[in-house]
C-alpha positions in Angstrom: 0.0 0.0 0.0 1.2 3.5 -0.8 2.7 5.3 2.2 1.9 9.0 2.8 3.6 11.1 0.2 5.6 8.2 -1.3 5.7 7.6 -5.0 4.3 4.3 -6.3 6.7 1.5 -6.8 8.6 1.5 -10.2 7.8 -2.1 -10.6 4.0 -1.5 -10.5 4.3 1.5 -12.8 6.2 -0.8 -15.3 3.6 -3.6 -15.0 0.8 -1.1 -15.6 2.6 0.4 -18.7 3.1 -3.1 -20.1 -0.6 -3.9 -19.6 -1.6 -0.7 -21.4 0.8 -1.6 -24.3 -0.7 -5.1 -24.4 -4.2 -3.7 -24.5 -3.3 -1.7 -27.6 -1.8 -4.8 -29.2 -5.0 -6.8 -28.5 -7.1 -4.0 -30.0 -5.0 -4.1 -33.1 -5.2 -7.9 -33.4 -8.9 -7.9 -33.0 -9.3 -5.6 -35.9 -7.1 -7.8 -38.1 -8.8 -9.8 -40.9 -6.6 -12.8 -40.0 -8.1 -12.9 -36.5 -11.6 -12.7 -37.9 -10.9 -16.0 -39.8 -9.6 -17.8 -36.7 -12.5 -18.4 -34.2 -10.3 -19.8 -31.5 -7.9 -16.8 -31.6 -10.9 -14.4 -31.8 -12.4 -15.9 -28.7 -9.2 -15.8 -26.7 -8.4 -12.2 -27.7 -12.0 -11.2 -26.8 -11.6 -12.6 -23.3 -8.2 -10.9 -22.9 -9.7 -7.6 -23.9 -12.5 -7.9 -21.4 -9.9 -8.8 -18.7 -7.7 -5.8 -19.6 -10.5 -3.2 -19.7 -10.5 -2.5 -15.9 -6.7 -2.5 -16.0 -6.7 0.2 -18.7 -9.3 2.3 -16.9 -7.5 2.3 -13.5 -4.0 2.1 -15.0 -4.3 5.3 -17.0 -5.6 7.2 -14.0 -2.9 5.6 -11.8 0.0 6.7 -14.1 -1.5 10.2 -14.5 -1.8 10.6 -10.7 1.7 9.2 -10.2 3.1 11.9 -12.5 1.1 14.6 -10.7 2.4 13.4 -7.4 6.0 13.5 -8.6 5.5 17.1 -9.8 3.8 18.1 -6.5 6.6 16.6 -4.4 9.1 18.7 -6.4 7.1 21.9 -5.8 6.8 21.0 -2.1 10.5 21.5 -1.6 10.8 24.7 -3.7 11.5 28.2 -2.5 8.1 29.6 -3.3 6.1 29.0 -0.1 2.7 29.7 -1.7 3.4 27.0 -4.4 4.8 24.7 -1.7 1.6 25.1 0.3 -0.6 24.3 -2.7 1.6 21.3 -3.6 1.2 19.9 0.0 -2.6 20.2 -0.4 -2.4 18.4 -3.8 -0.2 15.7 -2.3 -2.7 15.2 0.5 -5.5 14.8 -2.1 -3.6 12.5 -4.5 -2.1 10.0 -2.0 -5.3 8.3 -0.8 -6.7 7.8 -4.3 -3.3 6.6 -5.6 -3.2 4.1 -2.7 -6.6 2.8 -3.6 -5.6 2.4 -7.3 -2.4 0.7 -6.3 -4.2 -1.9 -4.3 -6.8 -2.4 -7.1 -4.1 -2.8 -9.8 -2.1 -5.2 -7.7 -5.1 -7.5 -7.7 -6.0 -6.9 -11.3 -2.4 -7.6 -12.4 -2.1 -10.8 -10.4 -1.2 -13.6 -12.8 -4.3 -15.7 -13.6 -5.0 -19.0 -15.3 -6.3 -18.3 -18.9 -9.4 -20.4 -18.1 -10.4 -18.0 -15.4 -12.0 -15.7 -18.0 -14.3 -18.5 -19.1 -18.0 -18.8 -18.2 -18.6 -21.5 -15.6 -20.8 -24.6 -15.5 -21.8 -25.4 -11.9 -23.3 -28.7 -10.7 -24.8 -29.0 -7.2 -26.1 -32.3 -5.8 -27.4 -33.3 -2.4 -25.0 -35.7 -0.6 -25.4 -37.5 2.7 -28.3 -36.3 4.9 -31.5 -37.2 3.0 -34.1 -34.4 2.6 -31.9 -32.0 4.6 -29.1 -32.5 2.1 -31.5 -31.6 -0.7 -32.6 -28.4 1.2 -28.9 -27.5 1.7 -28.3 -28.0 -2.1 -31.1 -25.5 -2.7 -29.5 -23.1 -0.3 -26.2 -23.4 -2.1 -27.9 -22.8 -5.5 -29.5 -19.6 -4.1 -26.1 -18.5 -2.6 -24.4 -18.8 -6.0 -27.1 -17.1 -7.9 -27.0 -14.2 -5.5 -23.2 -14.1 -5.7 -23.5 -14.0 -9.5 -26.0 -11.1 -9.3 -23.6 -9.2 -7.1 -20.8 -9.7 -9.7 -23.1 -8.6 -12.5 -23.1 -12.1 -14.0 -26.0 -14.0 -15.7 -27.3 -17.4 -14.4 -28.8 -19.8 -16.9 -30.4 -23.1 -15.6 -29.4 -26.1 -17.7 -31.0 -28.9 -15.7 -32.9 -29.0 -12.4 -34.2 -32.0 -10.5 -36.5 -31.1 -7.5 -36.2 -33.1 -4.3 -38.6 -33.4 -1.4 -39.9 -30.6 0.9 -38.5 -27.9 -1.4 -35.0 -29.2 -1.8 -33.0 -30.2 -4.9 -31.6 -33.5 -5.9 -29.5 -31.8 -8.6 -29.1 -28.5 -10.4 -26.8 -27.7 -13.3 -26.4 -24.1 -14.3 -24.1 -21.8 -16.3 -22.7 -18.6 -14.8 -21.8 -16.1 -17.6 -19.7 -13.0 -17.1 -16.2 -11.7 -16.7 -14.0 -14.0 -14.7 -17.0 -16.3 -13.8 -14.9 -19.5 -13.7 -12.1 -17.7 -11.9 -14.5 -16.5 -9.2 -16.1 -19.9 -8.7 -13.5 -22.6 -9.4 -12.5 -23.0 -5.8 -16.1 -23.7 -4.7 -15.7 -27.2 -6.0 -15.8 -29.9 -3.4 -18.0 -31.1 -0.5 -19.9 -28.5 1.5 -21.1 -29.4 4.9 -24.0 -27.9 6.9 -24.7 -28.1 10.7 -28.1 -27.0 11.8 -31.5 -28.1 13.2 -33.6 -29.2 10.2 -37.1 -27.7 9.9 -38.4 -31.3 10.1 -36.6 -32.0 13.4 -39.0 -32.0 16.3 -36.5 -32.5 19.1 -34.2 -29.7 18.2 -31.2 -31.8 17.5 -28.4 -30.4 15.2 -27.9 -32.5 12.1 -24.9 -32.6 9.8 -25.6 -32.9 6.0 -23.6 -32.4 2.9 -23.9 -31.4 -0.8 -21.3 -31.6 -3.6 -20.4 -28.8 -5.9 -18.5 -29.2 -9.2 -17.3 -26.2 -11.2 -16.2 -26.6 -14.8 -14.9 -24.1 -17.3 -17.4 -23.8 -20.1 -16.0 -25.4 -23.2 -16.5 -24.1 -26.7 -16.9 -26.2 -29.8 -13.4 -25.1 -30.9 -12.1 -26.6 -27.6 -13.6 -30.1 -27.9 -14.5 -31.8 -31.1 -17.2 -34.4 -30.5 -17.9 -36.6 -33.6 -21.5 -37.7 -34.0 -20.3 -41.3 -34.0 -19.1 -40.9 -30.4 -22.4 -40.0 -28.9 -25.8 -41.7 -28.4 -28.8 -39.6 -28.0 -31.9 -41.0 -26.3 -35.2 -39.1 -26.3 -37.8 -39.5 -23.5 -40.8 -37.9 -21.9 -39.9 -35.1 -19.5 -40.8 -35.6 -15.8 -41.4 -33.2 -12.9 -42.8 -29.6 -12.9 -42.4 -27.4 -15.8 -44.2 -25.7 -18.7 -47.3 -27.0 -20.4 -45.2 -29.0 -22.8 -43.5 -30.9 -20.1 -44.9 -34.5 -19.5 -46.8 -34.3 -22.8 -44.0 -34.5 -25.4 -40.8 -36.5 -25.8 -38.6 -33.5 -25.2 -36.1 -34.8 -22.6 -32.7 -35.7 -24.0 -30.0 -38.0 -22.7 -26.6 -37.8 -24.4 -24.1 -40.5 -23.8 -20.4 -40.0 -24.8 -19.5 -43.5 -25.8 -15.7 -43.3 -25.5 -15.8 -42.1 -21.9 -19.3 -43.2 -20.7 -20.1 -39.7 -19.6 -23.9 -39.2 -19.5 -25.8 -35.9 -19.5 -29.5 -35.5 -19.3 -31.5 -32.3 -19.9 -35.2 -31.8 -19.8 -35.8 -28.3 -18.6 -35.9 -26.6 -22.0 -39.1 -26.3 -24.0 -38.0 -28.3 -27.0 -36.0 -31.4 -27.8 -33.5 -29.3 -29.8 -33.0 -26.9 -27.0 -32.4 -29.7 -24.5 -29.9 -31.4 -26.9 -28.0 -28.1 -27.3 -27.8 -27.7 -23.5 -26.8 -31.3 -22.9 -24.0 -31.0 -25.5 -22.9 -27.8 -23.7 -22.5 -29.6 -20.4 -20.8 -32.6 -22.1 -18.2 -30.4 -23.8 -17.4 -28.8 -20.4 -17.0 -32.2 -18.7 -14.8 -33.4 -21.5 -12.7 -30.3 -21.4 -12.3 -30.7 -17.7 -11.3 -34.3 -18.2 -8.7 -33.3 -20.8 -7.2 -30.6 -18.5 -7.0 -33.1 -15.6 -5.2 -35.6 -17.8 -2.8 -33.1 -19.4 -1.9 -31.3 -16.2 -1.7 -33.7 -13.2 -1.2 -30.7 -10.9 -4.7 -29.4 -11.7 -7.5 -30.5 -9.4 -10.4 -30.1 -11.9 -11.2 -33.8 -12.3 -14.8 -34.0 -11.2 -14.2 -37.0 -8.9 -11.3 -35.2 -7.2 -13.6 -32.1 -6.8 -16.5 -33.8 -5.1 -14.9 -36.9 -3.6 -17.5 -39.3 -2.4 -20.1 -36.8 -1.1 -19.4 -38.0 2.4 -19.6 -35.5 5.2 -15.9 -36.1 6.2 -14.5 -35.0 2.8 -15.5 -31.4 3.4 -13.9 -28.2 2.1 -16.3 -25.8 3.9 -18.7 -26.0 6.9 -21.8 -23.8 7.4 -22.5 -23.8 11.1 -25.9 -22.3 11.8 -25.8 -22.4 15.7 -22.6 -20.3 15.6 -23.5 -18.2 12.5 -20.1 -19.3 11.2 -18.7 -20.3 7.8 -15.3 -22.0 7.8 -13.2 -22.9 4.8 -11.0 -25.7 5.9 -8.5 -25.4 3.1 -7.3 -22.0 4.2 -8.5 -21.9 7.8 -10.7 -18.9 7.3 -13.8 -18.4 9.4 -16.4 -15.8 8.6 -19.0 -15.0 11.3 -21.6 -13.9 8.8 -23.5 -17.0 7.7 -26.6 -15.2 6.7 -24.6 -12.8 4.5 -22.6 -15.6 2.9 -25.7 -17.6 2.1 -27.1 -14.4 0.5 -24.2 -14.3 -1.9 -21.6 -12.3 0.1 -18.7 -14.6 -0.8 -16.2 -11.8 -1.7 -13.9 -12.3 1.3 -13.7 -16.1 0.9 -13.3 -16.0 -2.9 -10.5 -13.4 -2.6 -8.6 -15.4 0.0 -8.9 -18.6 -2.1 -7.6 -16.8 -5.2 -4.6 -15.5 -3.2 -3.9 -19.1 -2.1 -4.0 -20.3 -5.7 -1.5 -17.6 -6.7 0.8 -18.5 -3.9 0.6 -22.2 -4.7 1.4 -21.5 -8.4 4.4 -19.4 -7.3 2.8 -16.2 -8.5 
């Protein structure tokens, strides 16, 4: 953080200048006809531009204020006392804003995995705990949708299977927006809840669990799925839905024959829409599988993410009696359970991101 009256570190100024230069290069590449003919390159550059936009906004102001501060510091020590007084007032005004921008840019310029800019596919399933696990899965779904809203992201339901008493057996949804996967990737694993269920007459605290998987959304250019490698089965939709549900054979089950991965989707209005959504999930699962196989250090393999769904394989505990949320991977406890379940995950997400950077040697 910037100390009172001190100039920003030359290292940060250099990194900001390099980022601004790269933003100009990306803009030029995006306007190139060669890029327009290369869908993969176009998509990558588009994501990089979106990531650099906040750096450009804050970086330009940061460099301008740093130059103003340097000029004011020179005038502070001059012989003209009136100018020196004005310069001291300017320094007092610049320093707090420059400190804020420095902290913001340090975070924005922290090295990130290229996949962080992808949209995310999130899968939540009730684990051990019966109906209470299904209710907890519904709580987690609401938590992530509220978190997405706070981030300005869009949530799109792909598949939803209701459980008993208002809970969820399973929900699969996409989160679309800048850094969606980067924000959510560390949420993968077993989440445990400790509370008195609404159905518990004696007031005993129960422990239940739900599993969360977070996958980077794959694009067709990432994963090629030949038609011969899939089997598509069509069936009648079940459960609540629009008037077409239960009356037409609109539900779709797609099986990827080489891997045995099965995806079912029935929540869209037509068979075609369900097939498109099922293929979207299948591509993301296959991309995740490819990443895990290519980079053993990555922990995105779905089985590694969710373990067995048993209560003991937990990454985080939501303790209702103590209004406490504890992330066991980093030893962080937040005494604001209601806020967290309402989507206030910022502190936890930031701490987990910092841990990833440290582990990667960033």
